[in-house]
N, C-alpha and C positions, 0 to 999 in steps of 0.2 A: 788228552791232554791231563796231567796227574794234577790230583789236587788231594792234599792231605792237612786232615785235622789232630796240633797237638792239643789234647786235655793235658792241663796242668791240676795237677794238688796237691797245693802248699801243704797240706795236714793233713795227709792220706795216715798217717799211723793212729792219732788221735780218733781221725775220724772211723777209721775202722774198729776200733775198741768200741765208740758209742752206739757203732751200729750194729754189734751182738752182743754186747756186754749192758743190760739192763740197768746194771746199780752205777753204771758211769754218770757221774754227774751231765746236767745239763749244759749245753752247748755255750749257754753266757758264765760256764764256772771256768778255771784254770786247770787245764789237763795236763802232762809232759809223760812221756814217757823217759825213762831211765837208761843206761848203759855204764860196764863198767870200760875206765879206760887211765892207763897211768897209773894204776894203783887206788883208784876213788870212783863215786858213781857220776855221771853228769848227765845233761840231761841231752840226749838224744832228738827230741822233737817236740814243739809245741804248739798247741791250739792255736787259734787266733786268740782267744779272749785272756790265753796268758800271755801270748807277744804283744798285746795293749799293757800288761802289767812291768812289761821290760825283759821279761825272759828270754833267752834265746839258746838256741841249741850251741852244744859247748860248755854253758856254764856248769859249772859245779851246780849238785843239785843241794847240798846245804847253804848254800848263798841264794838259790831259788825259794825253797822254805824261809829261809830269813826274811827274805822281801814279801812273800805270799804266805802267811801263817795259814797253815790246813788244805794247801795247795794239795791235788791229787796226783799219787806218781804210779805210774804203775812201769812193770818190765818192758823193756823195748823187745821187740817181736822182728826181725828182719824179713827171717823166712815165713813167718805168717801172713807182715805184708806183701811180700809181695805175690805168694800163693790168689791172694786174697786181690792183691790187681791183676793178673793174670785171668781169675775169673769174671772184674769186671769189663776186663778186654770183652773175653767171649760173650759176655751181656751184651754189649756194646754192637755185639752180631745184629742186633735186630733194626738198624738205620744203614749199615752199610756192610758188605761183602767180606771188607779186608779190614781187619782188624790186631793190634799188638800190645804188647807189656811197654813199654818206655821204664825201667825202673831208674831211679824207686819211687818216684813221685808221677808218671804220665802214659798216658795210652796214645796211640799212634790209630788213625783212621781213615782208611781211602775214600772219599765221598765220589767223586767223579763219576759214578756209573750209575748213584744211586740217590742224588741230590734232588732228581728232577720228582721223585717221590714225596716227596714234603712241599713241594710246593719253591725249589729253589736250595740255595747253599744257605742262606739267610734265616729262612723258616726252619730247614732243618738244625742250623744249630740253636733255634730259639726252643725249640723242639730238645734237644739234647741236654742243654741248662738247664731248663724246667724239672725233668726227672731225673737226672743226678743231684739237683739241688734237694728236690723232694725226697730222694733217698738218704739225705743228708753228708751230701757232700759238700766240699768248698773246692771251687774249682773253676778257672779260667780258659778261655781256649784263644785259639785262631788258626785260620785255614790259607794255606799257599800254596805255593806251585811245587815247592820243596819243603820235605821233613823238617829242614834245621831253618827256615823262614819261620815256618810256623811254631817252633818250637822258640827261638826268640821272640818272636813277639806275645805269646803267650805267658810267657816268664817276664819280660822287662819292656814292654811299651807299656805308656802309660793307660791308664785303665779306663779314660776319655776315648783312647785310639780303638778305631774300630778292629773287631778280630775278623774284617773280611780283606785279604792283602790282595788285591786283583790280579790277574793272569799276566806275568812280568815285572808283576812291582816288586818284586821281594829287594831291589838294592834299595830304592828309594824307603821299605818297609824297616829295612835295618840298619841304615845308616846313623842315624843317629843315637844308636845302641852302644851301649859299653862291650867291650870286647869278650866279656865272658859270652857274652849271647852266643857265642860261634862254641860254645862247650868245648874250652880249652881244659885243660890243666892248669890250679891254681897259682903251679909254678910259670907258669907259660904265661899267666894274663898277670903276675908279678913281673914278671922281665919285660912284657910289652908295655907297661904303664911305668917304667924304666927308665925308657927308651921315649918316652913321650908320645906312648899312640895307647888313647886310650878310647877310642870310638873305633867303630866297624869302617864307616868313611874316612879317616885318618887310616888304616893300615890297607883300605884296597886303592888309595890313592897311591901309595909306594910302588916303586919299580920291583918285578914282580921275583927279578936274577937276584940282585942284593937281599932283598928282605928273604928270601928262601936260604944262603946263606947265613944269613945272622940270624932268625928266629926256627928256622927246620919247613919243611916239607909239611906239616903235620896244618900246622897254621892256613896254610894257604889248601890245603884239601878241605881242610873246614870251610874256610872262604868259599870257595869252588861249590860247596855241596848246597849251600846256604842260597847261591845264585844261583846255581841250575847247570853250571858249566862242569859238573862230576857228581857222576851218580851216586846213589845213595839207598842201597837196596836193605827192605827190612823183612822177618823172618815173618810172614803173618800166621795168626794161629787159625786151628780150625777144631773144634771139638769133635771128641772120637765120636759120638752119637751122632753126628752129620751126616746125611744124607748126600753122598757126593761121586761122582763119575771122575776119573780122568783121563787123559790119551797123551802122550809122550811121543815127538813127530822124530824120523830119525835124519830129516834134513829140515831146516827153517822152513815155515811157512808165510805166504804174507796175498797170495790174491785172492780178492771178493770170493772167489767163488768156492777155493777150495775153505776160506772160514766158514760159509754157507755151509758146507757137505761135514765139514765137522759140527759145527752147531746143531745139526741132524742129527747125525749119528749118537753125541752125546745125549741129547733129548730121548730117545728111543731108548739108550740103556739106563738114564735114570728116570723114566717111567715105569721099565719093566722093573727098576728097585722098587721105587716108591709104592707099587702094585701089592708085593712080594710083605711090604711092610705096612697094609692098608690105610696108606697115608696121600692126601692129596698134596699140590704143592700149592703156595697162595705169592710164594716170589720166589726166583733162581737168578742167583748169581755165577757169572760166566767169566770167568779170568783168564785171559792168556798172559804166559811170561814170555819176555823178550829175551834176544840173545845176549841183550844187553846186561841184564839183569830186573829190567824194569817191568814192572804190573800194571796190565790194563782189564781193568774190570766194567762189566754192564750189566744190571739189575732191572730187570720187568718185575711187573705185578700182578698179580689177577684180581678180580673182583671177588672168587670164589673158590677152593678147592677143587683142582683139575687134574686129571690123569691124560687129557690129550694132549696126544704128543705133536700133532698136525699143529694145533693151537700155539701151544707153547713154541714150536719152532718158529711160525710167523712172527710172536713176538718178539723172539730174540734177533731174528733177520734184519727186523726192519732196524734194530740199531746197531747193526755191525759196522754199518758205515763210521761212528765215533771210533772205532778201534784205530789204531797208530800200529801197521806192524813194525815201524823201523827199519830193522835192517833183517827182520824176520822174527817168527813167535816158534819156540821148540815147546811149547807145554800147553795144555788148554785141561781148565779144570770147571764142573757145572756143579752146580749147590745146589741143593735146595734150601733158600736160606730160612724159608717159613712153610711149614708146612700143617696140615689140620686132618685129622682121621676123616677117613672117604672111603665106605664102603662100598663094593664091588658092584656093579650094573649089568645087568644081562644084555647084552646090543642085539639080539637075534628078534623078531618077531616083535619091536615095536610098531607104536603107530606113528606113518608118517607122513599120514594125510594131513587133509587142511587141520583137525581135531587135535595135533601134536603139537604140544609144548614148545615153545619158541626160547631155546637158550639166551636171555640176553646178556649172562657173564660173556659170554664172547665177543657181542659186540661192543660191551662198558670198556673188555680188558682193549681192542683195539681202535678206540680214540683215545684211550689214558695214554696207548703208546703214541697217539700223534699230537695230543693236546696237550698231557700231563694229566696225574691223577685229580688233582684239586680242580682243575675245569669240569671234572666230569657228575654232575651230581641230578640229582631229582629235588624240585620243589614238593614239599608236605605242607598242609593246615595247620595251624594256631589258633587257638581261640584266642582272638581278638580283633575288634572292631575298626581299628586303630590299620588303615591299610600298609603301611612298610614293616608292621607286629603281625601281619595275617601268616606271614610264611617263613618258610626256612629252609637252609638249603638240610638235604641229609646224603648219605647215601646212596648210589643209583641201586643198588639190588637190597637197600633196608627195608625188612617187612612193615609192610601197612599195619597203620592202628588203630584203623575203622573210622578215623577223623576224615573228614571230607567238608566244604563248602558247598552253601546252600547252594541248590539246584536254580533258584530264581534271582540267585545273587549276580547284579549287572557289575560287573570290574572289566577294567580294560587287559587286551595282552601282554602291555608293556609299563610298566611302572617305573618311576622316577624315584630316587632315592638320592639322596633328596629331594622335595618336590621344588620345582621351576618358576621361580617370580615371576609374575605376567601385570602387567597392565591392563586393566579391563575397566569398561564402563557400563554399566547396570542402570536403566531408566527409571525401576521405581525401587523401595527400598525393599530387599529379602527378594530383587527378581534376579532370575540370571544376566549373565551380562548379554550385551548387546552387541559386542565388538571387544576384543583383545590385541594387545600386541606381545608373541611371542619369539624370543630372538631378534628382534630387529624387524619382525613380519606384522604386517596389519591382516588380523581374523575376521571378517564379518560375519555372524552367527544367524543362521535360519532357523534354526531349531533348540529348542531346549528342553530338558526335563529335570526336574528337583525342585523343592532342595530337599537331598539324603542327610540329616543332621545326624552327626559324628561326636559324641562328649569325648572328653578327655578320660585315662582309666586314672583316677583318682586313687586306685590302690597300689598305685606302679610308682608316681612320683608325687608328691603333695602340691609340684608347681601345676600340675594336669587339672587339678581341682576345677578351675574358671577355663578349661581351654572347652572351647567349641570349633566346630567346623560345617557349614555348608556343601554338601556336595553336588554338582550340576552335571549334568551329561548335554554337550550339546554337540552341534554339528554345522560345521562352520559354508557357505557358498558353495565352496569346491570339494564337498561332501566327505570331507575328515571329520571326524568325530574324537573329541579330546573329552578328559575328565574334570575339570577344573574347582576349587572349592574357597569357598570364603573364610577366614578365619575369624569373623567377629561381623557383629553387629554394624549397618552399614552405619547409623548417626555415630559411630566409634571411630569411625576412619575406617573403613576392612580393606585388609590386604588379599589379593588377591595370587594364585598358587597355581601351577598346571601341574597335577600328580599323575597324567595317567595318558596317553593316546591308545585307543578300540583300533584292533585289525581290521 
């Protein structure tokens, strides 16, 4: 299934100037670009600060200077804007295998095969937004099954609208948008408005035959492209320095066994090319072109740089079931979307006995391909006595920093975050509970050890200055062992919490 992101950069010319020119005014100061038109100089683009002061594209520069004395005016450079947009589209290849500029102020990104590497579409969009905004870009975006629907939502939907258009939900997403959201020429939009057609829903409800005679086929084609009834091919970019291998087929292919054979052959060719360049792959992008012009891509990532052809082939073949060949595939492209230097390794005479080092990267890659990269991690110690803060997630192959928990520290195998409340009864002040009720089940305690007193980290938060916990390791009559704590002395009406369960 196709999933396309439309990036909208409404102030791209001024953003580009600020990114490359240190003498440009800060973002809270107005900046416009100017060009010659009809014998006078007019505003070609305006930053958000200038727009807030009432300056718009097409306005005479003299009028803008009269409205905002001291406004910064730079010469418009559409060619430089287009070149920078193409470079930004190539930069976006870090998150997806297929990107393309959408001049003058947009970028296309096909994420159907790569969103899983970031924990899903929502997480991927958040990462993309953060990196672009940190780089000084004003940006809005949306993702949908079709480029047209994503383009319309990114530019015309209210800001509170979710940027995620669900599969098959294009019609509902664009129904209330103005007809200019269909990427129609201004004169066509004006003609539709004269006919009383101002919203996409109004256009979609009209009979197609009379409408085609009245407004032309171009309008219906744009509507069909938005709704997914007509194809819309995009010329995806590929950097010249990319490590890429391609294979065209004299006859369309579609059989799963044929796709596996193609993936195997392409991987072998790519590994040989990587070896000649002294590189290892960290991400592979396998792209299939369909005979109807559609493109389907799948991505796999690796925990460390590798040129193991068999391992990479297994990762790719595990995801080939996602490829929809349609009426057939006529070309396949395999690219190393991310590479790292990797020295050659002598493969003969290595120790293969019990002392040989196990390559955990292969296991990590297989687990990530099945469960998702975000679900494969290891837990590392953190210097904190508060149990829920004493560990954090780390990449599965991250190097150890030398920290470790004390060998005699008794901690349960399973911790609850947040701790779960329990109703407990203690026979004496500051004594362990004699019984407790957890999740509606009554447990009688037959053995207990404690208390272990843990004070709050006053240096982390002022509210923890008076925080106090008394932990007990308790065993119930059925042999289960729990970690329970009281967060205040009994005289003050303590609360009881279950923090963990021992294995």
